[in-house]
PDB file of N, CA, C and O in Angstrom:
ATOM      1  N   UNK A   1     135.523 151.620   9.271  1.00  0.00           N
ATOM      2  CA  UNK A   1     135.687 151.928   9.996  1.00  0.00           C
ATOM      3  C   UNK A   1     134.956 151.290  11.296  1.00  0.00           C
ATOM      4  O   UNK A   1     135.382 151.256  12.450  1.00  0.00           O
ATOM      5  N   UNK A   2     134.131 150.955  10.946  1.00  0.00           N
ATOM      6  CA  UNK A   2     134.061 149.595  12.179  1.00  0.00           C
ATOM      7  C   UNK A   2     134.602 148.612  11.991  1.00  0.00           C
ATOM      8  O   UNK A   2     134.012 148.025  12.898  1.00  0.00           O
ATOM      9  N   UNK A   3     135.402 147.679  11.492  1.00  0.00           N
ATOM     10  CA  UNK A   3     135.959 147.447  10.907  1.00  0.00           C
ATOM     11  C   UNK A   3     137.039 147.195  11.692  1.00  0.00           C
ATOM     12  O   UNK A   3     137.325 146.098  12.172  1.00  0.00           O
ATOM     13  N   UNK A   4     137.743 148.388  11.847  1.00  0.00           N
ATOM     14  CA  UNK A   4     139.398 148.839  12.472  1.00  0.00           C
ATOM     15  C   UNK A   4     139.057 148.642  14.280  1.00  0.00           C
ATOM     16  O   UNK A   4     139.836 148.361  15.191  1.00  0.00           O
ATOM     17  N   UNK A   5     137.138 149.005  14.308  1.00  0.00           N
ATOM     18  CA  UNK A   5     136.784 149.444  15.767  1.00  0.00           C
ATOM     19  C   UNK A   5     136.828 148.176  16.276  1.00  0.00           C
ATOM     20  O   UNK A   5     137.367 147.728  17.288  1.00  0.00           O
ATOM     21  N   UNK A   6     135.998 147.534  15.182  1.00  0.00           N
ATOM     22  CA  UNK A   6     136.029 145.890  15.915  1.00  0.00           C
ATOM     23  C   UNK A   6     137.269 144.715  15.986  1.00  0.00           C
ATOM     24  O   UNK A   6     137.372 143.644  16.584  1.00  0.00           O
ATOM     25  N   UNK A   7     138.261 145.573  14.952  1.00  0.00           N
ATOM     26  CA  UNK A   7     139.279 144.645  15.427  1.00  0.00           C
ATOM     27  C   UNK A   7     140.378 145.180  16.608  1.00  0.00           C
ATOM     28  O   UNK A   7     141.286 144.534  17.130  1.00  0.00           O
ATOM     29  N   UNK A   8     139.963 146.631  16.852  1.00  0.00           N
ATOM     30  CA  UNK A   8     140.340 147.102  18.414  1.00  0.00           C
ATOM     31  C   UNK A   8     140.083 146.377  19.496  1.00  0.00           C
ATOM     32  O   UNK A   8     140.965 146.128  20.317  1.00  0.00           O
ATOM     33  N   UNK A   9     138.471 145.831  19.653  1.00  0.00           N
ATOM     34  CA  UNK A   9     138.097 145.652  20.432  1.00  0.00           C
ATOM     35  C   UNK A   9     138.455 144.077  20.932  1.00  0.00           C
ATOM     36  O   UNK A   9     138.548 143.725  22.108  1.00  0.00           O
ATOM     37  N   UNK A  10     138.668 143.052  19.517  1.00  0.00           N
ATOM     38  CA  UNK A  10     139.040 142.020  20.015  1.00  0.00           C
ATOM     39  C   UNK A  10     140.367 142.079  20.521  1.00  0.00           C
ATOM     40  O   UNK A  10     140.706 141.550  21.580  1.00  0.00           O
ATOM     41  N   UNK A  11     141.292 142.871  19.592  1.00  0.00           N
ATOM     42  CA  UNK A  11     142.513 142.877  20.570  1.00  0.00           C
ATOM     43  C   UNK A  11     142.759 142.955  22.199  1.00  0.00           C
ATOM     44  O   UNK A  11     143.439 142.348  23.027  1.00  0.00           O
ATOM     45  N   UNK A  12     141.648 144.248  22.187  1.00  0.00           N
ATOM     46  CA  UNK A  12     141.719 144.522  24.034  1.00  0.00           C
ATOM     47  C   UNK A  12     141.370 143.220  24.525  1.00  0.00           C
ATOM     48  O   UNK A  12     142.234 142.821  25.307  1.00  0.00           O
ATOM     49  N   UNK A  13     140.127 142.147  24.310  1.00  0.00           N
ATOM     50  CA  UNK A  13     139.412 141.037  24.769  1.00  0.00           C
ATOM     51  C   UNK A  13     140.955 140.079  24.593  1.00  0.00           C
ATOM     52  O   UNK A  13     141.166 139.165  25.391  1.00  0.00           O
ATOM     53  N   UNK A  14     141.670 140.306  23.807  1.00  0.00           N
ATOM     54  CA  UNK A  14     142.464 139.331  23.333  1.00  0.00           C
ATOM     55  C   UNK A  14     143.739 139.752  25.033  1.00  0.00           C
ATOM     56  O   UNK A  14     144.206 139.024  25.909  1.00  0.00           O
ATOM     57  N   UNK A  15     143.817 140.914  24.812  1.00  0.00           N
ATOM     58  CA  UNK A  15     145.145 141.020  25.595  1.00  0.00           C
ATOM     59  C   UNK A  15     144.588 140.931  27.186  1.00  0.00           C
ATOM     60  O   UNK A  15     145.397 140.672  28.076  1.00  0.00           O
ATOM     61  N   UNK A  16     143.017 141.182  27.530  1.00  0.00           N
ATOM     62  CA  UNK A  16     142.619 141.020  28.785  1.00  0.00           C
ATOM     63  C   UNK A  16     142.332 139.303  28.830  1.00  0.00           C
ATOM     64  O   UNK A  16     142.286 138.813  29.958  1.00  0.00           O
ATOM     65  N   UNK A  17     142.184 138.600  27.930  1.00  0.00           N
ATOM     66  CA  UNK A  17     142.631 137.412  28.318  1.00  0.00           C
ATOM     67  C   UNK A  17     143.991 136.429  28.800  1.00  0.00           C
ATOM     68  O   UNK A  17     144.254 135.480  29.539  1.00  0.00           O
ATOM     69  N   UNK A  18     144.745 137.520  27.674  1.00  0.00           N
ATOM     70  CA  UNK A  18     145.967 137.010  27.813  1.00  0.00           C
ATOM     71  C   UNK A  18     146.362 137.407  29.393  1.00  0.00           C
ATOM     72  O   UNK A  18     146.816 136.460  30.035  1.00  0.00           O
ATOM     73  N   UNK A  19     146.268 138.474  29.988  1.00  0.00           N
ATOM     74  CA  UNK A  19     146.702 138.799  31.362  1.00  0.00           C
ATOM     75  C   UNK A  19     145.501 137.906  32.378  1.00  0.00           C
ATOM     76  O   UNK A  19     145.860 137.300  33.387  1.00  0.00           O
ATOM     77  N   UNK A  20     144.559 137.937  32.074  1.00  0.00           N
ATOM     78  CA  UNK A  20     143.767 136.390  32.777  1.00  0.00           C
ATOM     79  C   UNK A  20     144.150 135.159  32.625  1.00  0.00           C
ATOM     80  O   UNK A  20     143.603 134.345  33.368  1.00  0.00           O
ATOM     81  N   UNK A  21     144.871 134.801  31.940  1.00  0.00           N
ATOM     82  CA  UNK A  21     145.699 133.152  31.299  1.00  0.00           C
ATOM     83  C   UNK A  21     146.846 133.658  32.477  1.00  0.00           C
ATOM     84  O   UNK A  21     146.817 133.062  33.554  1.00  0.00           O
ATOM     85  N   UNK A  22     147.619 134.497  32.325  1.00  0.00           N
ATOM     86  CA  UNK A  22     148.813 134.695  33.113  1.00  0.00           C
ATOM     87  C   UNK A  22     148.591 134.524  34.270  1.00  0.00           C
ATOM     88  O   UNK A  22     149.231 133.656  34.865  1.00  0.00           O
ATOM     89  N   UNK A  23     147.279 135.566  35.179  1.00  0.00           N
ATOM     90  CA  UNK A  23     147.470 135.218  36.162  1.00  0.00           C
ATOM     91  C   UNK A  23     146.722 134.319  36.749  1.00  0.00           C
ATOM     92  O   UNK A  23     146.042 134.531  37.753  1.00  0.00           O
ATOM     93  N   UNK A  24     146.842 132.910  35.943  1.00  0.00           N
ATOM     94  CA  UNK A  24     145.813 131.768  36.425  1.00  0.00           C
ATOM     95  C   UNK A  24     147.068 131.247  36.196  1.00  0.00           C
ATOM     96  O   UNK A  24     147.146 130.438  37.121  1.00  0.00           O
ATOM     97  N   UNK A  25     148.151 131.164  35.555  1.00  0.00           N
ATOM     98  CA  UNK A  25     149.267 130.764  35.425  1.00  0.00           C
ATOM     99  C   UNK A  25     150.255 131.048  37.087  1.00  0.00           C
ATOM    100  O   UNK A  25     150.829 130.313  37.891  1.00  0.00           O
ATOM    101  N   UNK A  26     150.034 132.384  36.962  1.00  0.00           N
ATOM    102  CA  UNK A  26     150.700 132.267  38.251  1.00  0.00           C
ATOM    103  C   UNK A  26     149.901 132.056  39.425  1.00  0.00           C
ATOM    104  O   UNK A  26     150.631 131.770  40.375  1.00  0.00           O
ATOM    105  N   UNK A  27     148.918 132.081  39.668  1.00  0.00           N
ATOM    106  CA  UNK A  27     148.578 131.370  41.119  1.00  0.00           C
ATOM    107  C   UNK A  27     148.290 130.098  40.840  1.00  0.00           C
ATOM    108  O   UNK A  27     147.934 129.417  41.802  1.00  0.00           O
ATOM    109  N   UNK A  28     148.361 129.430  39.472  1.00  0.00           N
ATOM    110  CA  UNK A  28     148.676 127.823  39.866  1.00  0.00           C
ATOM    111  C   UNK A  28     150.244 127.708  40.337  1.00  0.00           C
ATOM    112  O   UNK A  28     150.698 127.021  41.252  1.00  0.00           O
ATOM    113  N   UNK A  29     150.987 128.652  39.372  1.00  0.00           N
ATOM    114  CA  UNK A  29     152.545 128.496  40.146  1.00  0.00           C
ATOM    115  C   UNK A  29     152.400 128.455  41.649  1.00  0.00           C
ATOM    116  O   UNK A  29     152.701 127.404  42.214  1.00  0.00           O
ATOM    117  N   UNK A  30     151.992 129.441  42.330  1.00  0.00           N
ATOM    118  CA  UNK A  30     151.870 130.100  43.628  1.00  0.00           C
ATOM    119  C   UNK A  30     151.882 128.623  44.404  1.00  0.00           C
ATOM    120  O   UNK A  30     152.743 127.997  45.021  1.00  0.00           O
ATOM    121  N   UNK A  31     149.951 128.296  43.925  1.00  0.00           N
ATOM    122  CA  UNK A  31     149.391 127.205  44.892  1.00  0.00           C
ATOM    123  C   UNK A  31     150.548 126.001  44.764  1.00  0.00           C
ATOM    124  O   UNK A  31     150.840 125.556  45.874  1.00  0.00           O
ATOM    125  N   UNK A  32     151.121 125.506  43.884  1.00  0.00           N
ATOM    126  CA  UNK A  32     152.237 124.292  43.604  1.00  0.00           C
ATOM    127  C   UNK A  32     153.095 124.655  44.566  1.00  0.00           C
ATOM    128  O   UNK A  32     153.393 124.047  45.594  1.00  0.00           O
ATOM    129  N   UNK A  33     153.527 125.838  44.106  1.00  0.00           N
ATOM    130  CA  UNK A  33     155.174 125.996  45.375  1.00  0.00           C
ATOM    131  C   UNK A  33     154.357 125.925  46.735  1.00  0.00           C
ATOM    132  O   UNK A  33     154.897 125.144  47.519  1.00  0.00           O
ATOM    133  N   UNK A  34     153.400 126.420  47.151  1.00  0.00           N
ATOM    134  CA  UNK A  34     153.062 126.211  48.524  1.00  0.00           C
ATOM    135  C   UNK A  34     152.587 124.788  49.005  1.00  0.00           C
ATOM    136  O   UNK A  34     152.626 124.348  50.154  1.00  0.00           O
ATOM    137  N   UNK A  35     152.139 124.182  47.880  1.00  0.00           N
ATOM    138  CA  UNK A  35     151.652 122.777  48.309  1.00  0.00           C
ATOM    139  C   UNK A  35     152.809 121.768  48.245  1.00  0.00           C
ATOM    140  O   UNK A  35     152.948 120.917  49.123  1.00  0.00           O
ATOM    141  N   UNK A  36     153.710 121.885  47.102  1.00  0.00           N
ATOM    142  CA  UNK A  36     155.470 121.294  47.467  1.00  0.00           C
ATOM    143  C   UNK A  36     155.604 121.510  48.940  1.00  0.00           C
ATOM    144  O   UNK A  36     155.464 120.555  49.703  1.00  0.00           O
ATOM    145  N   UNK A  37     155.880 122.776  49.408  1.00  0.00           N
ATOM    146  CA  UNK A  37     156.510 123.431  50.858  1.00  0.00           C
ATOM    147  C   UNK A  37     155.746 122.538  52.008  1.00  0.00           C
ATOM    148  O   UNK A  37     156.324 121.855  52.853  1.00  0.00           O
ATOM    149  N   UNK A  38     154.236 122.696  51.851  1.00  0.00           N
ATOM    150  CA  UNK A  38     153.829 121.953  52.807  1.00  0.00           C
ATOM    151  C   UNK A  38     154.146 120.159  52.679  1.00  0.00           C
ATOM    152  O   UNK A  38     154.347 119.672  53.791  1.00  0.00           O
ATOM    153  N   UNK A  39     154.205 119.335  51.739  1.00  0.00           N
ATOM    154  CA  UNK A  39     154.477 118.195  51.708  1.00  0.00           C
ATOM    155  C   UNK A  39     156.014 117.956  51.802  1.00  0.00           C
ATOM    156  O   UNK A  39     156.443 116.808  51.913  1.00  0.00           O
ATOM    157  N   UNK A  40     156.927 119.140  51.754  1.00  0.00           N
ATOM    158  CA  UNK A  40     158.502 118.636  52.331  1.00  0.00           C
ATOM    159  C   UNK A  40     158.469 118.796  53.456  1.00  0.00           C
ATOM    160  O   UNK A  40     159.361 118.118  53.966  1.00  0.00           O
ATOM    161  N   UNK A  41     157.577 119.672  54.627  1.00  0.00           N
ATOM    162  CA  UNK A  41     157.608 119.755  55.775  1.00  0.00           C
ATOM    163  C   UNK A  41     156.962 118.526  56.371  1.00  0.00           C
ATOM    164  O   UNK A  41     157.430 117.943  57.349  1.00  0.00           O
ATOM    165  N   UNK A  42     155.536 118.052  55.545  1.00  0.00           N
ATOM    166  CA  UNK A  42     155.137 117.052  55.925  1.00  0.00           C
ATOM    167  C   UNK A  42     156.122 115.717  56.045  1.00  0.00           C
ATOM    168  O   UNK A  42     155.894 114.846  56.884  1.00  0.00           O
ATOM    169  N   UNK A  43     157.466 115.631  54.935  1.00  0.00           N
ATOM    170  CA  UNK A  43     157.877 114.441  54.751  1.00  0.00           C
ATOM    171  C   UNK A  43     159.227 115.033  55.681  1.00  0.00           C
ATOM    172  O   UNK A  43     159.698 114.229  56.486  1.00  0.00           O
ATOM    173  N   UNK A  44     159.752 116.176  55.611  1.00  0.00           N
ATOM    174  CA  UNK A  44     160.430 115.791  57.389  1.00  0.00           C
ATOM    175  C   UNK A  44     160.295 115.390  58.348  1.00  0.00           C
ATOM    176  O   UNK A  44     161.170 114.900  59.062  1.00  0.00           O
ATOM    177  N   UNK A  45     158.824 115.545  58.649  1.00  0.00           N
ATOM    178  CA  UNK A  45     158.403 115.318  60.393  1.00  0.00           C
ATOM    179  C   UNK A  45     158.304 113.968  59.850  1.00  0.00           C
ATOM    180  O   UNK A  45     159.468 113.587  59.977  1.00  0.00           O
ATOM    181  N   UNK A  46     157.941 113.424  59.555  1.00  0.00           N
ATOM    182  CA  UNK A  46     158.007 111.651  58.671  1.00  0.00           C
ATOM    183  C   UNK A  46     159.401 110.694  58.995  1.00  0.00           C
ATOM    184  O   UNK A  46     159.593 109.546  59.396  1.00  0.00           O
ATOM    185  N   UNK A  47     160.190 111.765  58.614  1.00  0.00           N
ATOM    186  CA  UNK A  47     161.757 111.111  58.450  1.00  0.00           C
ATOM    187  C   UNK A  47     161.928 111.257  60.306  1.00  0.00           C
ATOM    188  O   UNK A  47     162.174 110.369  61.121  1.00  0.00           O
ATOM    189  N   UNK A  48     161.763 112.257  60.450  1.00  0.00           N
ATOM    190  CA  UNK A  48     161.992 112.599  61.824  1.00  0.00           C
ATOM    191  C   UNK A  48     161.682 111.703  63.087  1.00  0.00           C
ATOM    192  O   UNK A  48     162.241 111.375  64.134  1.00  0.00           O
ATOM    193  N   UNK A  49     160.419 111.470  62.383  1.00  0.00           N
ATOM    194  CA  UNK A  49     159.445 110.348  63.910  1.00  0.00           C
ATOM    195  C   UNK A  49     160.113 109.016  63.499  1.00  0.00           C
ATOM    196  O   UNK A  49     160.165 108.326  64.517  1.00  0.00           O
ATOM    197  N   UNK A  50     160.692 108.299  62.355  1.00  0.00           N
ATOM    198  CA  UNK A  50     160.992 107.253  62.078  1.00  0.00           C
ATOM    199  C   UNK A  50     162.291 106.831  61.978  1.00  0.00           C
ATOM    200  O   UNK A  50     162.713 105.712  61.683  1.00  0.00           O
ATOM    201  N   UNK A  51     163.047 108.110  62.327  1.00  0.00           N
ATOM    202  CA  UNK A  51     164.435 107.814  63.182  1.00  0.00           C
ATOM    203  C   UNK A  51     164.290 107.669  64.450  1.00  0.00           C
ATOM    204  O   UNK A  51     164.928 106.802  65.048  1.00  0.00           O
ATOM    205  N   UNK A  52     163.356 108.560  65.130  1.00  0.00           N
ATOM    206  CA  UNK A  52     162.700 108.632  66.259  1.00  0.00           C
ATOM    207  C   UNK A  52     162.390 106.994  67.264  1.00  0.00           C
ATOM    208  O   UNK A  52     162.858 106.610  68.336  1.00  0.00           O
ATOM    209  N   UNK A  53     161.463 106.407  66.362  1.00  0.00           N
ATOM    210  CA  UNK A  53     161.075 105.081  66.279  1.00  0.00           C
ATOM    211  C   UNK A  53     162.239 104.182  66.386  1.00  0.00           C
ATOM    212  O   UNK A  53     162.501 103.424  67.321  1.00  0.00           O
ATOM    213  N   UNK A  54     162.943 104.386  65.226  1.00  0.00           N
ATOM    214  CA  UNK A  54     164.257 103.013  65.079  1.00  0.00           C
ATOM    215  C   UNK A  54     165.251 103.083  65.886  1.00  0.00           C
ATOM    216  O   UNK A  54     166.046 102.201  66.209  1.00  0.00           O
ATOM    217  N   UNK A  55     165.156 104.624  66.342  1.00  0.00           N
ATOM    218  CA  UNK A  55     166.637 104.738  67.993  1.00  0.00           C
ATOM    219  C   UNK A  55     165.645 103.838  68.837  1.00  0.00           C
ATOM    220  O   UNK A  55     166.139 102.826  69.335  1.00  0.00           O
ATOM    221  N   UNK A  56     164.239 104.101  69.064  1.00  0.00           N
ATOM    222  CA  UNK A  56     163.686 103.291  70.345  1.00  0.00           C
ATOM    223  C   UNK A  56     163.465 101.915  70.144  1.00  0.00           C
ATOM    224  O   UNK A  56     163.565 101.123  71.081  1.00  0.00           O
ATOM    225  N   UNK A  57     163.095 101.471  68.700  1.00  0.00           N
ATOM    226  CA  UNK A  57     163.274  99.852  68.551  1.00  0.00           C
ATOM    227  C   UNK A  57     165.032  99.375  68.838  1.00  0.00           C
ATOM    228  O   UNK A  57     165.256  98.326  69.444  1.00  0.00           O
ATOM    229  N   UNK A  58     165.705  99.884  68.548  1.00  0.00           N
ATOM    230  CA  UNK A  58     167.690  99.864  68.598  1.00  0.00           C
ATOM    231  C   UNK A  58     167.412  99.820  69.868  1.00  0.00           C
ATOM    232  O   UNK A  58     167.478  98.636  70.200  1.00  0.00           O
ATOM    233  N   UNK A  59     167.168 100.395  70.651  1.00  0.00           N
ATOM    234  CA  UNK A  59     167.497 100.303  72.090  1.00  0.00           C
ATOM    235  C   UNK A  59     166.947  99.334  73.191  1.00  0.00           C
ATOM    236  O   UNK A  59     167.552  98.741  74.085  1.00  0.00           O
ATOM    237  N   UNK A  60     165.879  99.347  72.924  1.00  0.00           N
ATOM    238  CA  UNK A  60     165.008  98.070  73.336  1.00  0.00           C
ATOM    239  C   UNK A  60     165.508  96.579  72.803  1.00  0.00           C
ATOM    240  O   UNK A  60     165.782  95.604  73.503  1.00  0.00           O
ATOM    241  N   UNK A  61     165.537  96.662  71.736  1.00  0.00           N
ATOM    242  CA  UNK A  61     166.746  95.336  70.900  1.00  0.00           C
ATOM    243  C   UNK A  61     167.702  95.223  72.534  1.00  0.00           C
ATOM    244  O   UNK A  61     167.514  94.588  73.572  1.00  0.00           O
ATOM    245  N   UNK A  62     168.654  96.102  72.113  1.00  0.00           N
ATOM    246  CA  UNK A  62     169.854  96.426  73.010  1.00  0.00           C
ATOM    247  C   UNK A  62     169.541  95.977  74.590  1.00  0.00           C
ATOM    248  O   UNK A  62     170.147  95.153  75.276  1.00  0.00           O
ATOM    249  N   UNK A  63     168.315  96.856  74.950  1.00  0.00           N
ATOM    250  CA  UNK A  63     168.190  95.927  76.271  1.00  0.00           C
ATOM    251  C   UNK A  63     168.033  94.421  77.157  1.00  0.00           C
ATOM    252  O   UNK A  63     168.318  94.063  78.300  1.00  0.00           O
ATOM    253  N   UNK A  64     167.400  93.759  75.922  1.00  0.00           N
ATOM    254  CA  UNK A  64     166.756  92.861  75.599  1.00  0.00           C
ATOM    255  C   UNK A  64     168.269  91.958  75.111  1.00  0.00           C
ATOM    256  O   UNK A  64     168.094  90.783  75.432  1.00  0.00           O
ATOM    257  N   UNK A  65     169.167  92.081  74.686  1.00  0.00           N
ATOM    258  CA  UNK A  65     170.149  91.547  74.285  1.00  0.00           C
ATOM    259  C   UNK A  65     171.289  91.149  75.960  1.00  0.00           C
ATOM    260  O   UNK A  65     171.868  90.224  76.531  1.00  0.00           O
ATOM    261  N   UNK A  66     171.012  92.566  76.064  1.00  0.00           N
ATOM    262  CA  UNK A  66     172.426  92.612  77.176  1.00  0.00           C
ATOM    263  C   UNK A  66     171.555  91.825  78.346  1.00  0.00           C
ATOM    264  O   UNK A  66     172.209  91.108  79.103  1.00  0.00           O
ATOM    265  N   UNK A  67     169.717  91.934  78.599  1.00  0.00           N
ATOM    266  CA  UNK A  67     169.509  91.218  79.487  1.00  0.00           C
ATOM    267  C   UNK A  67     169.567  89.406  79.559  1.00  0.00           C
ATOM    268  O   UNK A  67     169.706  88.704  80.560  1.00  0.00           O
ATOM    269  N   UNK A  68     169.418  89.022  78.237  1.00  0.00           N
ATOM    270  CA  UNK A  68     169.780  87.558  77.910  1.00  0.00           C
ATOM    271  C   UNK A  68     171.560  87.281  78.043  1.00  0.00           C
ATOM    272  O   UNK A  68     172.041  86.173  77.809  1.00  0.00           O
ATOM    273  N   UNK A  69     172.123  88.081  78.318  1.00  0.00           N
ATOM    274  CA  UNK A  69     173.559  87.815  78.009  1.00  0.00           C
ATOM    275  C   UNK A  69     173.480  88.103  79.712  1.00  0.00           C
ATOM    276  O   UNK A  69     174.261  87.311  80.239  1.00  0.00           O
ATOM    277  N   UNK A  70     172.940  88.792  80.542  1.00  0.00           N
ATOM    278  CA  UNK A  70     173.100  88.527  81.608  1.00  0.00           C
ATOM    279  C   UNK A  70     172.657  87.378  82.502  1.00  0.00           C
ATOM    280  O   UNK A  70     173.034  86.915  83.578  1.00  0.00           O
ATOM    281  N   UNK A  71     171.831  87.145  81.737  1.00  0.00           N
ATOM    282  CA  UNK A  71     171.512  85.901  82.218  1.00  0.00           C
ATOM    283  C   UNK A  71     171.652  84.591  82.178  1.00  0.00           C
ATOM    284  O   UNK A  71     171.188  83.687  82.874  1.00  0.00           O
ATOM    285  N   UNK A  72     172.501  84.618  81.078  1.00  0.00           N
ATOM    286  CA  UNK A  72     173.081  83.707  80.647  1.00  0.00           C
ATOM    287  C   UNK A  72     174.716  83.691  81.691  1.00  0.00           C
ATOM    288  O   UNK A  72     175.304  82.663  82.028  1.00  0.00           O
ATOM    289  N   UNK A  73     174.948  84.458  81.867  1.00  0.00           N
ATOM    290  CA  UNK A  73     176.510  84.283  83.035  1.00  0.00           C
ATOM    291  C   UNK A  73     175.779  84.287  84.632  1.00  0.00           C
ATOM    292  O   UNK A  73     176.473  84.131  85.636  1.00  0.00           O
ATOM    293  N   UNK A  74     174.712  84.432  84.675  1.00  0.00           N
ATOM    294  CA  UNK A  74     173.912  84.475  86.025  1.00  0.00           C
ATOM    295  C   UNK A  74     173.592  82.785  86.589  1.00  0.00           C
ATOM    296  O   UNK A  74     173.064  82.670  87.695  1.00  0.00           O
ATOM    297  N   UNK A  75     173.828  81.908  86.037  1.00  0.00           N
ATOM    298  CA  UNK A  75     173.313  80.761  85.959  1.00  0.00           C
ATOM    299  C   UNK A  75     174.600  79.962  86.051  1.00  0.00           C
ATOM    300  O   UNK A  75     174.567  78.732  86.013  1.00  0.00           O
TER     301      UNK A  75
END
C-alpha cells in the first residue's frame, strides 16, 4: 500500500513539475514576444531617422550643386 501511495505522490510531483515547466515556457515566450516588439519598434525608429537624414543630405547636396551652377553662369 505504501508503494501506491508513494507512486501517487511522485505522479503529483511530476504534474506539478510539468505545470511549472509549462508556466516557465509560457513566460519565456511572452518575454521573447515583448523583446521582439521592442526591437521591431527600435528598428522602425532607426529606419525613419536614417531616411530623414538621407533626405537632409540629399537636399544639402542639391543646394550645393545649384549654387555651383549659378556661379558658373554668373561669371
